[in-house]
N, C-alpha and C positions, 0 to 999 in steps of 0.2 A: 593400460595404465593403471588399473585399479580404481576403487571408488573414490569420490571426493566428498569430504564430510565438513561440517561447520563446527567449529571448535570454540568459538566465542562470539557472544553477542552483546550489544550495548545500545543504549538510547539515552539522551538527553531528556529532561523534562520538556514537553512542547508547552510553549508559553506564547502570549500575544505581544510581547515587547522585550526581546532578550537585551539586556544592557550592553553587553560586550561586543567584541568584532566577530566576524564570521569565522576567523581561524579558532578563535576560543570556543564558540559554539560547537564547531565541528569536533574540536578536542574533547567535549564532554562526552559525546557518544563514543569516539575512539578510545578514550581512557578507560571507560566503563566495559567496553569489548575486551580491551587487552587485559584488564584485571579478571574478567569472567575466564579468558583462555589461560590466564596465569602464565603469560610469556611475556617476552621483552622485543623491543624493536629490533634485536639482533636476529629473531626468529622469523621476522617478515622480510621476505624478498622482492616484494612489489606491492603497490598500492593503487586501488581504482577510487577515484573521487567522482561523485556524482551529484547532479542538481540541474536545475533549469535555470539557462542564465538570463539576463536582463533584471534580476532582482536586486543585484549588487554591483558595485562599481569595480570589483576586482575581476579583471579577464584572467582567464587560464588559473583557476584556482588550485589545479592538482599541484602544480609545482610549489606553490606558495605552501600548501598544507604539508607536503612531503617534507619540507624543510622544518616547518613548526613541529611536526610530530616526530622528528629524528629519522626520518626514513629515507634519506639521502645517503649514498648515490643510487639506491635501488631505483629502479624505473617506475614511473607513475603514469596513470592513465586518467582520462577524463571522459565520463559517459553522459550523454543527455538524451533521454527520450520523454522529456516533459515529466508528468507525475510518476511514470514508472522507470525513472532513471537508475534508481538503486537495485531494484529487481534485475534490471538489465545490466547493471555492475556485477551482479552475482553470476548471472550467465557468462559474462566476459571472464570472470575469475575462474570460473569451472572450466572454461574452454581453454585458457592459458594452462592451468593445471593438467588437464587432460593431455594438452599438447607437449608436455614435459617441459615447457619453459621456466615455469615457477612451482614452487612447493608449497608456500604458504602466503596467501595475498590477504590484505585488509581492505574491504570494500566500505567506504564511508560515504554516506549521503547526507545533505545538509541543505537548508534553506533559511535565510533570514529575511523574511517576506515583510518586517516591519521596517525594513529600511527605505521604503517608499509608502506613499499614502494608499489607501483602500482603492481609490479611483484609479490611481496609477497601476496598481496591481491586477485590477480588472482589464485595464487595458493590455497590459502585457500578457494575461491569460488569453485575451482575444486574439493576440497575434500568434497563438498556437495554432489558430486556423489559417487559412489561406489569405495572406495579406494583399492578395490582387482581387480575388473574387468573392470573398465573404467578410472578414474582418473590418474593413473599412465602412461597412454598412451598419456597425454597432453591435453585432453579435457578442454576446457573453456566454460564460459557462452556465450560469443558471438557465438562460433561455435556450441553449443547445439542449441541456437534459430535460427541459420543460417539453421541448418537441418529443423526445422519446417517451416521456411520460403520458403525453396526449396521445401518441400512437398506441401504446400498451393499453391506455384506457378505452380507446376505441375498439381495440381488436379482441381484448379479452375481458372487458367490463371491470377492470381494476379501478378501485376508488381512492380518493384522496385519504379516507379512513385507513385503508390498507397499508400506504405509505406512512401514515403516522404511527401505526404500530412498531414499524421498523426503527423509528426515532426513539419510541419508548423503550424498546430493547436495549438500543445503544447506551441510553441513559443509565439504565440499570446497572451496566457494567463500568460505564465511565465514571460513576461516582466511587468506584472502589479501586480505580486504576490512578496511582499516584503520578503517573506520567502524563495523565490527559490534562488538555487545556480546559475542557468544560466537564465539571464534575458535580453538576445539580441534577436533581430528579426533573424528568419530564413525563407528565402524565397525558393520557390521551384526550383528557377534557380540556387541555391547553389549546388544542388545535381548533376548538370551537368558541373559545372563549376571545371575544374582541379586546379585552384588557390584556391579554397575554401577547408578548412579542412572537411567540411561537407561530401565532395564527396569522401575523401579517404576510401579506402576499409579496412575493419577490418576483417570480415569472411564472404566471398561471399554468399548471396547477400547483406549482411548488411554492411552498411558504417558508419561512424563516427556519422553521423546525425541520424542514426537509433538506436544509443545507448545511453542509460542513463549514468551520470557520478557517481562515488563515491563521498560520502559526509558524514561529520560529522553533527549529529543532534540528537535531542529528541523529544518525544512527550508525551503528558499525555492525558488520558481519565478517568474521574471520573464517576464511576458507583454506582447506589444507588437503593434500594428496592422502591415500589412505594410510601410507607408512607414518608420516608425520602426525595424522590425526589420531592414531592409535597410540603413538609414543607421547603425544603432548597433553592429550584429553581422556579422561574417565568416561565421559558419556558422550561421544561425538554423535551428532545428528547428520544422517546421509542424504545427500541430494540424489533422489530416485529418478526424478523426471524434471523436464524443462520444456516449456513451449513458448513460442513467440511469434507474433503476427502482426500485420499493419493492414491499413486499408485506405480508401480514398479520402483524402483531406477534406473535401467539400461534401456537405450534406445531399447535394444534388447527386452525387455518386454513390448513394447508398439506399439500402432498404430500410426505412425507419422502424418497420413492423417486425424486424428479426432480432432486436436488441443489439448488443455490442458484439459483432461477429468476430472480432480479434480475440475476445474472451473466449468464445466458443472455440475457435480454431486452435489457440494457443493451449486450451484445456485438453483438447483431443490429442495434440503432439505429446503434452506432458503425461497423459493417462498412458498412452501407447508406449513411451520410453520407459515408464515406471512399471508397466504391466499390470496395471490396476484400473478400476472403474470408479466412477462417482460413489457407488455404494461402499466402497472400501474407505473412503475418506472419513475419519474419525473427529476430526476438528479443522475449521477454515477460516482464513482471513481473506475477504473479499473488498474490492474497491467500493466503498460506499460515499463517495464525495457528495452524492444526492441519494436520498431513500429511492429513487428509482433505479440507481444503479445497482443496488443490492439486490433488488427486486428481479432485476435483469440477469444478474450474476447467478442466482438461484437456478434459474432456466438455461442459462448459457452453459453452465459447468454440469448439468444433469442433475442437480439436486431435486430438480422438479420438472415436470413436462411443461411445454411452452403454456402460459397463461395460468399454471397452477401454483406459481410461486406465493401467491397470497394466501393460499392453504397452508403453507408452511409456517408463515409468521402467524397466522390467526390461530393455529395449533400449537403455538410457541415451540415447534419443533427445532428452531434455530437458537434457542435458548440453550444454556449449559447443561441442562438435563435432558434435552431434546435428541431427536434421532440424527441431526447433523448440526451440532453448535457452530455457529458462525458469527465472528467479531464479538467474542466474549470479552475482548479487552475494551469494548465501547466503539471500536471502529473510528473511522475518520471523523464521524459525526460527532464522537465525543473527545476523542484524542486530539483533534485538529489535524490540519493537512500541510505541513510544511514539505512543499513538493518533492525535493529531491531526497528528503529523509523518509518518505512515506513506506516504499518497499522494504527498505531494511527494518523499520519497526515492525512491519507485518511479518517478516521473517523472524524477528526477534520473538514475537509473541508465540509463533508455532514451535521454535525451538525450545522456549521455556515449557510449553505444553507437554512436548514430547519428552522432556527430560523431567517431568513432574514436578517444575519449580514455578508454577503460575500462580501460587497462593490462593487466595480467594477466587480467583477465575479460572482454577484448574479443572479441566474436563476429566472424567473418569478414565483413567488407563488408555490413553490414545496411543495408537502405534504408527497412524500415518496422517500426516496434515498437508494443506493445500494452502498456497498464497497465490492469490488472483490480485493482479496490479495492472491498472490501465493508465495510459498516458494521453493527455488531452481529451476530447470527446470521442474516445473509442478510436484515436488514430493508431495507438500502439497497444498491444496487449501482452502481457507476460504471465505466464502460470509456472509455479515452482512446486513440486511435490517433495515432501521431506519424510524420512522415516527413522525409527529408532535404530 
């Protein structure tokens, strides 16, 4: 069926309290994506709406959004894999186009997390774990990732200072990303300053500075078959490889010392499909909901050997000028994490990088980019490899 390309990307600003409705929020990302692609709703023959449910009162948002966007009577689909929902949406769009069922699909991710309180939000996140055997005991996302951090420290000698360096990098680029929710400088010294909120404990060894913030936001990725992509777009970015995996929902069913295996397995699939290796990746977006998550991603994706991820950040190899730039848009740690919109935002960053349109965040002449998007505490993993 030929290649599948991305012809437009969009994203709302990620904010802490969006004043409008969820359909208005989702439209912001959709509108920018359509303007970027320079097409109209008549060119779209299907839509995929992506979010994690339970954060807003609207059931089945796909139909509501399709009507609001002017995409009826075209079919619409709803995709949910927690934090990796919109990456999975891109995978679905790719599959539908490859099957010949559709030519151009809009993938829209959204989340308005401010509709409920922070405590309620944490409870919803906890229910992303097993509601029979784990979440009733009060486990929350920071505590889960803190266990992974403890395991990494015990096995490889990683320190809290190593993790702090990841947040310092995130803030370096978050300050220049107009879409990010957190645009302030973060220094290494803040993590040892008892007067700085960054040093406050959340779930040992993770501190406030090690954690991303909830946010409201939306993203849009317009996916098309090869014929349409070439006809409608001057600079299509091609989907070269896709990988996806899942694992045991309960921590008791996992080896905590191997990192997030779904990221590793999805990465292997995507590399094989694209015919590339980790050494061929010029720029990457990885799922850094916590600093330890980025550290594990370095190793699970093959950018560093197990236990050596800390050497990448110490040597600033994951900065814009380094050997493997990672999250040079600030990542989730600076942009914020509106769950359903996150994967699409990551794809947008890599598309802009490959088109040479990333402004101050632009990496020098990248040809191949990677998106690593995790759902839940490593329950779902998606890796997408894109090329010019």
